[in-house]
C-alpha angles and dihedrals in degrees: 000000000000090000089053090052094050094047098082088049097047100047099059087046090051092050090052091051093049090047089052088055094060105089091190097073096075131042105241099043088045090055093045090049093048093054092046095052091042093059091043097053090044092046091230134136111277117258117202130210116278114260119240104026122238111298123278130159136194120258112286112273116280095245087059093047097050118095119214112236116215110245124221116249107271091231089059092049090049093051092048092048089062093054114104104242136086092278091074087068094047091051089046092058094052092050092053124096095259090045090062092061101040116162112235097262093052091046086054090053092048093050092052090045091050092053096043095047095040088056089047091054096048096083089053094053111101101173118084093215093053093045090053091049091049097046092052092050092053091046088052092050095049090049093055097039094098087062092052091050090051092051090051092053115023093018097062128108092221095067089060092070092047091055096038114139092207101083103074126234140332107280121263117238092355118188113249119340111315091199100044096107093044091051091051087049093054095046088057094041094052090052091053093048095046087052095048092044091058092048101263104138095180088087111130112243093177097108098042094095093054091047089055092049089054090049088054094048093047139066103178098121092058091044088054090051092048090049092053088052091050093046095051091050094047097042093048088050092049089049091053091051091051090043089054092055092044091055094045108047137334118263089224131025118228090357094289119137118239137180095281091049089053089053093048092044091052091045090052093054100035101042109019100034095028104043115011101037095056087058090044088053092048090054091047094052089048089051093049093051112027101028093038090052089054091044087056090049089054093045090053089056102038090120088064097040115108125211097260093054092041091062089051089048094050092049102045107022112023118093099208113017112130092255098037119145088213096051086049091053092045091055091044089054092046092050093048094049094050092051092049089050092050093047098050091035086070086071097038088256098114107160123215093229 
């Protein structure tokens, strides 16, 4: 009777314990297990993951990311605020207490409204002196608009959460596509940014606030970056294990398969291809969509990017910059693939991976 009462409590606990024993459900245990088994099947000394992992850093501090927008002379603003068109209300909002502490997205909206309403007012202006002041103000706002766009994208607090490196790795065998909404957001945002930067003020900013909210609720970009670092370290360690076996003794003599080559081949297909590579593919797809989308966002705003941010961009987002994490990952994958091909090729089992 007592046993019957305990069973409902014991079974869930046992399931949790059994799940915890499967190293292939999480990224770091999976890569550790891969290296340990690889060394075992090749009968070579174990090689551990490098510590620390390849370098990565958080986004530069917000105070270093924010770009200062030139302000119109207060006398000019006061002058324009007295003129009898809609611009006076726009200027009045900026001069209010709330206007002085605008968040980047609201500041961008203000800059666009100023330009639009100012241009609408110009045909109503009769005095040449007022027209000159207004035209100069509009030109100034257009010139500084890329700075406001930058602040409303890279200068936000919300983006810091998305790129945090404190939330581990990209999920293994995730259901659906964990970054699909973020990718759709970026596609829309890049269209908006591109329009604004070429002077098209008809771009719809309606969804920008929702995009920022999703950034604050997610941390996928940082997980993808962490996963690239883990893969680089693990694949390089695995390549070192295979290279050690290649330099020691052949897996097969005279190209003839044997018992050990069968074990190695099964390991290759069941563990590397069956368990590790699907996660690698998930990380690559996330990189090709989300990270590439942010790379495009940075590329569009390269003229505003300073050297400090450019260094971070080239390391974490660029696909092919000399110090790019993604270039490093591509090279690690290529080396690991070539070593596997050479090893199994000794037995006439060369895979087309």
